[in-house]
N, C-alpha and C positions, 0 to 999 in steps of 0.2 A: 363258194363264198359267201357268206351270211347273206341274209335278205335284213335291208336294211328300210324297207318300205314300211309306212305306217301301219297301225292299227287298221283291220278293216272297218269300213263307215266312216274314217278319215282324212285329211289329206294335208297336205303338205301346202303352206302361200307363198308365193315370194315372186319379185321379177314384176312383169308387166300386171298377174292376176294382184296382188298385195297395191300397183298403183290403183287398181280399179276399184280394189275395197274402200281405200284411202278417200278415194273420189267421192264415190258414192255415200261413204260415213259422213263427210264433210257435206255433200248435199242437202243429204238428213239434216243436218245439224244447222244449214242457215234458211231452212221452209221450218222445221220447229220452230226456233227462234224465232221468226217473224210472226208466231202465234205465241208470243212469250212463256215459252217451256225450257225448262233449263234441265242440264244433264245430269243423269246419275248414275252411280257408280254403285254393285253393290259386289259384296262376297260371291266367289262361284260357287260354294256351295250352302246350305244353311239346315237348319235341324231338320232331320225329315216330316215332322208335324208342320210345319211351316204346308207344306207342298200336301201332307195326306189329309190336313184340315181345310185347307184353303183352296183345293181342287176338287174333293171330293172325293170320300172311297173308293167308290163304282167307277170312275171313268179307266178310262184305257191306258192313259199316262201314268196313274196311280197302281192300277194293277198288273202293269205288262213292262212298262217302258223303264221308268228308273235306275237312275247307279245312285246304288245306295248301299253304306261303309260303314262301319265302327270306328269313331277315334277312339286314341290309348285311353280314355275313363267311362269307354265303352259307351260312349252317345253314336245316336245315331245322325247321320247324316247326306246327304242326299245333294251331289252334283244341278244346276239347276236344268229343269225341262222346258220351263216357259220362265218370262220375267217376271208377270204383274204380281205372284206372291212375294216372292223377294221385295218386288219394290212395295206391299202395300204393308213388310214388315219394317222398313225401312224409314216407312212416314207416318209410322203409328205415334209419336212423338211430339208431332207439326200442327195436332188438333184438326185432323181430318175425320174422326168421329164427330166431330162438333158442327162440321161446315164449312171447315177453313180447306179453300181451293187451292192443290198443289200441280202443280202441271210439270210433267218430268220428262223426258228421253232418254231412252236406253239405247249401244250399242253393245250386243253381248255373245259368246258362245253359248251355244244350248247342246244340253245330252239327252237323248233318250235313245235307247235300248230296241230300236225296231229295226226291221228289215232295210235297210237303204236303198233306195230309190233317186230317180231324176230329180236332181235338188233339194235333195233329204238325206242327209249322212248321220251318223250316230254322234259325232260331234259336227254340228252345223247352226250358222250364226243367224241373228236376228237383229231386224232394226226396231223399236217398239215407243210407243208412246201414253201415260196413263195421264188423265186428269183428275183427278180424287178429289172429294169433298162436298160434292155439290151434284142435285140432284136435276136436271133438265134437256127435254127434250130438245132444248136447242144448242145443247150441250154438243149431243149423239150427233145431229145434224154438220155442227161444225169442225169436230173428228174425222168425221167421212170426208169432208171437205179438203182438209187440209191431208189427208192420205191419198185423197186424186190428185191434190198442188204436185205433191213429193213426187209422183208415181210419173207425172206429165213430165216432171223438173228431170227426172232420167233417162226420159226420151223412151218410155213405154206409152204408145198411143195406138186405141183401142181395146182396153182393159172392159172385160164387164161387171159392174157392181149387182151385186144381189144384197137384199136385205131382208130383214124377218124382224118380228116380234114373237118374244116367249112369256112375255106375260108377266107376271108376278109371281114368287113361292106358291103363293094363294088361290088363284088361279088355275093351277096345275093339275092338281086330282081329276077333278069335273074332266080336261082337256084330256087328261091321259088313258082314262076311264073309257072317251069316245075312241082313241087311238088302240083301247087292249080289246075291244067289242071286234073293232075289224082287222087286227091283224090275226088275232083269233083264228078266222076262220082260214087262214092263208101260212098257216104255220108251216104245214107238212112241203110246201112251197120253195121255203126260205134256208139260205146258207145255216149253217151248222150257228156261227157267229150273232145269227139274227135271232134262232131259237132260244139262245143263250141268255140276249138284250129283250126277252119279251116279261122275261122273269127279274131279269136285274136293272134294267134299264130300260124303257119300252120306247124315249126320245133318242136311243140313239141307233133305233133303226132305221129311223129320218136320214141317218147319216152314209148308213152303205151304199156303197160302190158295185156290189155283182148284180150283174145284167138281171137278173131274175128278179133281187130284192126289188131292185131300183123300179122295176113295171108297179109293183105291189107298191112302195110307199107314192109313185107318181098318183093312186089313181085313191090314195088315201083321203079322210074325208079333211076338210077346213077346222079344225080344230081350234082356232082360234074366235070362230061362233062363242066358245064355252070363257072364254074371259072376261074380266070386268069391263062396264065398259069405260074407267078412270084405263085402264093399260088399254085401249084399242085407242082411247082418244090421244095419251102420249104417242101411239106409233101413227097417228094422222096426223103430229105437229113434226113427228120426225121426218116424216115425206112431207109433206108442206116445208120445211128449212130447207131440205135439199131442191126441192123444185126453186123458193127461191134464191137459191146459191147458184143454178143454173150445173146442177150433179144429176146426169142421168142416172137413175137405175131402175130394177124390176123387182118385184116380188117376191121371193121363192117360200112359198110355205114348208117344204122340206128341211129349209134351214135350220139348224138348231146349233154348228157347232159342234166341238168335241168333249169342252167342260162344261161342269155341272153349276159353275157359280153365274151365269148369263141370267141374264135376265134382262125384261124391254126389247131393245134391239139388238141382233145381231150382224153383221155383213163379212161380206164376203168376196174379194176381187178374183177374178178370172183372167186370164188370157189363152188362148189357142196355138199361142206358139212357144213349140221349145220341149212341152212338157208331158205331153200323153196325154191320159185320164185325171193323172195326179195335177190336174191343170188351176191348183188356185195357185196366188204370191201372194197374197194379205189377208189377214178378218182379222175380225176382233168384235168388241159388243160392248152394251152397258152391263157390269158387274154387282153380286153383292158379294166380298167375301169374306170369310170369318177368320181366324189368326188364333196358334191357342191362345186359352187364356182370359180369352175378350167375346162376351157373349152378346156384342152388337157389329153387325158388320161395317166392313168398310166398302165404301159405296164410288163407285168409279166409273170412267167411259176407257175405252182404249184398243190399239190394235197392235200388232206385230206384222212386219214383212219378213221371209226369209231371205236372205243374203244371196245364197245362192243360185234361188226361182229366179230372185230380180234380173244377175247377171245372165242365166240360160234364156231367159225370154227378150233378153235386149239384144241377146249373140243372135237370137233364131229371126229380128225384124232387124238386125242389120248395122244393129248401131254403133257408133263410133267409139271405140274403147279408149273413153275418156279415162282420162289421169295415165293411161299407157302407154304414151307417144315417147319417143326414144328421144334421153338428154343427151345434150353434147356433155362429153368427155374428155376428158385435157392429161395425156398423161406425160410427165417429167422423164428426161433419159437422162441420167450423168454419165462422163464417161471421167472417171476418176474421184477419187475422194471427194474432196474438194468441192468438184462441180455439184456430185451428192449430197451433202451440207448443204450447200446454197440452196438445192432442191428443194428442202425439205423447209427451209425458211419462203421459199416463193408457194410450197404449196400449202400451205401455209397462213398463205393472204390471200392466195386465191380462194381457200375454202371457205374465208371468212367472210368472201365476195358473192360466197352462194356458188362457187365453181365445182362441180363435181371433180375430181384429182381425184388420179392415180400415179405412182412413182415407183420408182424402182430402188431402195435402199440398202440392198448386199454387190457386191462387185461381181456384174453381168454383163457380158459383151453386148454390144450395140446390134448388133442379131440379134441376140436373145432377150430384149429390152422391145426390138420392135416385134416379135413376137407378143410379147407379153402388150402392148400396145393393141396389136391386131384382138387378139383375144377377149380383152375389155368391153371390145367397140371404140376405142377412140376415136371424136373426129379430129382431134391434131395432137400431133406430135412434138412437146416441148425440147430441143436438144441441145447440152453444152456440158463442153470440156475445158481443158483449160484453155485453149482458144479462145471459146467464146467468152470464156472469165474475163481472160486479159482485154476485149473490146468493148467487154459491158454489154455484151448483147445476150441474145438468144434463138435459133434458128426454128421455126414454126413450120414444120411440114403438114401439109394437109394430107391426111389420110384417105383422100378418097380420090384426089390425083396425082399425089405426088407431090405437088408444087410447094418450094417453101420460101422464105423470109427471115431478113433478121429484124430484129425488134429491140429495144431497151426493154427491160422486162418489166421496169416500171410503167412502160407506155402500151405493155400486153394487159396489164394488171387494170389499167385505166380504161380499156377497151372492151374489159368482160362487160 
């Protein structure tokens, strides 16, 4: 027998799971709209340079994880591995380079060729936001508060918020030298990836999850002391804004996030339920992102939350499967051609009232049609043949207890 399973690292989404996805997205839209964000949809792939230029050639996403291909014209295209770069490309004509503020949210599939793990597949889904065009620590704090509002609105309590500052690009040489001098004395104790990161991107060492490297990282010096007074003041204002908005947080100097475009604020939301060591459910920060052909950066702040990880966390917390409740289904059973034709008319009327309606359109026996009603999980079966047509009624059978009653079709429609 042929294997019809989807490719590794992907999955089909249907039934109750699809309903829960929709509920999660609807909740996000409601929360984000309250903060004056509008929805944006961009193509599922972009020119590759949108990501290589925007994310940085040295990021692991660009180096190892992108799905890239050539189109018929020989142009390099890439399935989007993250949302921000595509959003920035889309907003370039709106004045964001000149300080015009744009607030957008998105709900998209993303693609990364990495080893699948809990809540992270090769095709995964993210809900994210971007506030683009203006720079202010208060906007960073508001963005984080909105994330917490959303997380609480979907029933996830007990998440931990960690924040940090990356400073500005001009702050980093001195801070990087401080880290380089420290890690140079520990290279023999570190994993192969971190030894490579030491030469390629020293900041990525801070993000390593290997236990041996983690212990070394935790003892590393506070590099933010090498940042400018302006950068430190910016971060202090972000912290003050979060305190004003009653958003609890902890400062984690090892938090740098995985992309090179971050400046100033970075943040990550974690939860101990359901995800194991890879326990991040959302994250983001402020960024300066360059796009092909443009020598000025696009500035913004935003976050992305992994839908699969949110659902796993809700499940581990025992949250109700919102959106997945069983909906009432009505099945129309017609005995004879005329009854089937009348059932087609009745089905259309019920469907226009929002009633989920199924029916048999071929000449099948009563027993066969009842099996079909059971198979789709019908709550009620509406039965009629020539006799019921003459009387102008339908027989309503309760599929849970077998009780039956007669009713005029129009009365049934009105009762729905």
